[in-house]
C-alpha positions in Angstrom: -419.4 11.0 26.7 -418.2 12.1 23.3 -415.3 13.9 24.8 -414.1 10.8 26.7 -414.4 8.7 23.5 -412.3 11.2 21.6 -409.7 11.2 24.3 -409.5 7.4 24.3 -409.2 7.4 20.5 -406.3 10.0 20.8 -404.6 7.9 23.5 -404.9 4.7 21.4 -403.6 6.5 18.3 -400.6 7.8 20.2 -399.8 4.4 21.6 -400.1 2.8 18.2 -397.9 5.5 16.7 -395.3 5.0 19.4 -395.2 1.2 18.8 -394.9 1.8 15.1 -392.0 4.3 15.6 -390.3 1.8 18.0 -390.3 -1.1 15.5 -389.3 1.3 12.7 -386.4 2.4 14.8 -385.3 -1.2 15.3 -385.6 -2.0 11.6 -383.7 1.2 10.7 -380.9 0.3 13.2 -380.6 -3.2 11.7 -380.3 -1.8 8.2 -378.0 1.0 9.3 -375.7 -1.7 10.7 -375.9 -3.8 7.6 -375.0 -0.9 5.3 -372.2 0.1 7.7 -370.7 -3.4 7.6 -371.1 -3.4 3.8 -369.3 -0.1 3.6 -366.5 -1.1 6.0 -366.3 -4.8 4.8 -362.6 -4.5 3.9 -361.6 -3.1 7.3 -363.8 -5.7 9.1 -362.4 -8.5 7.0 -358.8 -7.3 7.6 -359.5 -7.2 11.4 -360.8 -10.8 11.3 -357.7 -12.0 9.5 -355.4 -10.1 12.0 -357.4 -11.7 14.9 -356.9 -15.2 13.5 -353.2 -14.7 12.9 -352.8 -13.3 16.5 -354.6 -16.3 17.9 -352.2 -18.6 16.2 -349.1 -16.6 17.3 -350.1 -15.8 20.9 -352.3 -18.8 21.9 -350.1 -21.6 23.1 -351.0 -25.2 22.4 -352.1 -26.7 25.7 -351.5 -30.4 26.4 -352.7 -32.6 29.3 -350.8 -35.5 30.8 -352.3 -38.2 33.1 -350.5 -40.6 35.5 -352.4 -43.4 37.2 -350.7 -44.2 40.5 -351.1 -46.5 43.6 -349.9 -45.1 46.9 -348.4 -47.9 49.0 -347.6 -48.3 52.7 -350.2 -45.7 53.8 -348.6 -42.9 51.8 -351.9 -41.5 50.5 -351.8 -38.3 52.6 -348.1 -37.9 51.8 -348.8 -38.2 48.1 -351.5 -35.4 48.2 -349.3 -33.1 50.2 -346.3 -33.6 47.8 -348.5 -32.8 44.7 -349.8 -29.7 46.5 -346.2 -28.7 47.2 -345.1 -29.1 43.5 -348.1 -27.1 42.3 -347.2 -24.3 44.8 -343.6 -24.3 43.6 -344.9 -24.0 40.0 -347.0 -20.9 40.9 -344.0 -19.4 42.8 -341.7 -20.2 39.8 -339.1 -21.7 42.1 -336.5 -22.7 39.5 -334.0 -23.9 42.1 -336.5 -26.5 43.4 -337.2 -27.9 39.9 -333.5 -27.8 39.0 -332.8 -30.2 42.0 -335.5 -32.5 40.6 -333.9 -32.5 37.1 -336.7 -30.5 35.4 -335.4 -28.1 32.8 -338.4 -26.1 31.7 -340.8 -25.7 34.7 -342.1 -22.4 33.2 -343.9 -24.4 30.5 -345.8 -26.4 33.1 -349.1 -24.7 33.9 -350.2 -26.8 36.8 -350.4 -30.2 38.5 -353.2 -31.7 40.5 -354.4 -35.1 41.9 -357.8 -36.8 42.3 -359.0 -40.2 43.3 -360.7 -42.7 41.0 -364.0 -43.3 42.8 -363.6 -47.0 43.2 -365.7 -47.7 46.3 -365.4 -51.5 46.1 -361.6 -51.5 46.1 -361.7 -49.1 49.0 -364.1 -51.3 51.0 -362.2 -54.5 50.3 -358.6 -53.2 50.5 -356.7 -55.8 52.4 -353.8 -53.5 53.2 -356.1 -51.0 55.0 -358.3 -53.6 56.5 -362.0 -54.1 55.7 -363.5 -50.6 55.5 -367.1 -51.9 55.2 -368.0 -51.4 58.9 -366.3 -47.9 58.8 -368.5 -46.9 55.8 -371.6 -48.2 57.6 -370.8 -46.2 60.7 -370.1 -43.0 58.7 -373.3 -43.4 56.6 -375.4 -43.3 59.8 -374.5 -39.7 60.3 -374.8 -38.4 56.7 -375.3 -39.0 53.0 -373.2 -41.9 51.8 -372.6 -40.3 48.4 -371.2 -37.2 50.0 -369.1 -39.2 52.3 -367.6 -41.3 49.5 -366.9 -38.2 47.4 -365.5 -36.3 50.4 -361.8 -35.4 50.5 -360.9 -37.5 53.5 -362.5 -40.7 52.1 -361.3 -40.2 48.5 -357.7 -39.8 49.6 -357.8 -43.4 50.9 -358.9 -44.9 47.6 -356.7 -47.4 45.9 -356.1 -45.7 42.5 -355.4 -42.0 42.0 -354.9 -39.8 38.9 -352.2 -37.1 38.7 -353.0 -34.5 36.0 -350.4 -32.2 34.5 -351.1 -29.3 32.1 -348.3 -27.9 29.9 -347.7 -25.4 27.2 -346.5 -27.5 24.3 -345.6 -31.1 24.1 -343.5 -32.8 26.9 -341.6 -36.0 26.9 -342.2 -38.3 29.9 -338.7 -37.9 31.1 -339.0 -34.1 31.0 -341.4 -33.9 33.9 -343.2 -37.1 34.8 -340.2 -39.2 35.6 -338.5 -36.6 37.8 -341.7 -36.1 39.7 -342.2 -39.8 40.3 -338.6 -40.1 41.4 -339.2 -37.2 43.9 -342.3 -38.9 45.2 -340.5 -42.1 45.8 -337.6 -40.6 47.8 -338.9 -40.5 51.3 -336.8 -42.2 54.1 -339.7 -43.1 56.3 -341.7 -44.9 53.5 -338.5 -46.5 52.2 -338.1 -48.3 55.6 -341.8 -49.2 55.4 -341.3 -50.6 52.0 -338.4 -52.9 53.2 -340.6 -54.2 56.0 -343.5 -54.9 53.7 -341.3 -56.6 51.1 -339.7 -58.8 53.8 -343.1 -59.8 55.2 -344.3 -60.6 51.6 -341.2 -62.8 50.9 -341.7 -64.6 54.3 -345.4 -65.2 53.6 -344.7 -66.5 50.0 -342.1 -68.9 51.4 -344.5 -70.1 54.1 -347.2 -70.6 51.5 -344.9 -72.6 49.3 -343.9 -74.8 52.3 -347.6 -75.4 53.2 -348.5 -76.3 49.6 -345.6 -78.9 49.5 -346.8 -80.3 52.8 -350.4 -80.6 51.5 -349.1 -82.3 48.3 -347.1 -84.8 50.4 -350.2 -85.5 52.5 -352.4 -86.0 49.4 -349.8 -88.4 47.9 -349.6 -90.3 51.3 -353.4 -90.6 51.6 -353.7 -91.6 47.9 -351.2 -94.4 48.4 -353.1 -95.6 51.5 -356.2 -95.6 49.3 -354.6 -97.8 46.6 -353.6 -100.3 49.3 -357.2 -100.4 50.5 -356.4 -99.4 54.1 -357.8 -95.8 53.9 -360.1 -94.8 56.8 -363.3 -92.7 56.5 -361.7 -89.8 58.2 -358.7 -89.9 55.8 -361.1 -90.1 52.8 -363.0 -87.0 54.0 -359.8 -85.0 54.6 -358.6 -85.2 50.9 -361.2 -82.7 49.6 -360.4 -80.4 52.5 -356.7 -80.5 51.7 -357.3 -79.8 48.0 -359.6 -76.8 49.0 -356.9 -75.5 51.4 -354.3 -75.9 48.6 -356.5 -73.9 46.2 -356.8 -71.1 48.8 -353.1 -71.0 49.4 -352.4 -70.8 45.6 -354.9 -67.9 45.2 -353.3 -66.1 48.2 -349.8 -66.6 46.7 -351.0 -65.1 43.4 -352.3 -62.1 45.3 -349.0 -61.8 47.2 -346.9 -62.0 44.0 -349.1 -59.2 42.5 -348.4 -57.1 45.6 -344.7 -57.9 45.4 -344.7 -56.2 42.0 -346.7 -53.3 43.2 -344.6 -52.8 46.4 -341.4 -52.1 44.5 -342.3 -48.4 44.7 -343.7 -46.1 47.4 -345.9 -44.4 44.7 -346.4 -47.1 42.0 -347.0 -45.8 38.5 -349.7 -48.0 37.0 -350.0 -46.2 33.6 -349.3 -42.8 32.0 -350.6 -41.0 29.0 -348.8 -37.9 27.7 -349.5 -35.1 25.2 -353.3 -35.1 25.1 -354.2 -31.9 23.2 -356.6 -29.6 25.1 -359.2 -28.4 22.6 -361.5 -25.7 23.9 -365.2 -25.4 22.9 -365.7 -23.3 19.7 -367.1 -20.2 21.5 -364.1 -20.2 23.9 -361.5 -20.8 21.2 -359.1 -17.8 20.8 -359.3 -18.2 17.0 -362.9 -17.1 17.4 -362.6 -14.7 20.4 -359.6 -12.7 19.0 -361.3 -11.7 15.7 -364.6 -11.0 17.3 -362.9 -9.0 20.0 -361.0 -6.8 17.4 -364.2 -6.2 15.4 -366.2 -5.3 18.5 -363.4 -2.9 19.6 -363.5 -1.3 16.1 -367.3 -0.9 16.3 -367.1 0.6 19.8 -364.4 3.0 18.7 -366.4 4.1 15.6 -369.6 4.6 17.7 -367.7 6.7 20.3 -366.2 8.7 17.5 -369.6 9.5 16.0 -370.9 10.5 19.5 -367.9 12.7 20.0 -368.4 14.4 16.6 -372.1 15.0 17.3 -371.4 16.5 20.8 -368.6 18.6 19.4 -370.8 20.0 16.6 -373.5 20.7 19.2 -371.2 22.6 21.4 -369.7 24.6 18.5 -373.1 25.6 17.3 
């Protein structure tokens, strides 16, 4: 029994000594590093300054540009394909393609992409596409409504879309955005569709104006009958209906006039914002990564040099 107790005491003592040596090793390593940094503070400080200077010289200023557009005449799929084509031409560095568009510095454009604004109510009530509510109900029976509304096929048919452009350095609108919009609006098929839509709008507006005048004349006629005291019950009841009909025609005319303004382009630019500076998070900023990277490379090189010296001394001995 006494022998077992002594063995256990020896084991516990060795474990305690091992733990103590482990923590002492960690503490020694920490202080070794602190004294090394103190000894090499000039070199480390110089490397930090060099890293910051390199970050300013080599890290280009990235800017974002956003265009809000409305694709008309069912040109949604066409719009997405054209943006995909332009992005491919950027990656291929096809200078002749961009020269034809009137873009002088395509190499400074990093990329272009498009996404839909998730406006489900505009999609459901879009008069140009018909009422999509029944379609959404049918699609929702076979899957998650959120996934369907965020899916590529559905989102392409939304009303508003955002074209995002990323460039190295500042760009004027006429340097890239205007040529791209001109390119998107030069399609023979949709140009014919545009003329048809515009003619239909003009005819509908003219018809509404004619109906409004006719209603005004009827109201005047009925009102004159009323003043003479010969108005009938049916005529009296028809006046509010005529006023209500006139109000509906006026609202419809306002909607048509709005569309008349929107339909002047195949891809209508709603708004654009240029030169939004792209600031990276602090830990991903090159002004932090460059200095830290240089210092870590120096520490790695110094550690490898020490290992090499020790191994060389061992072999020579």
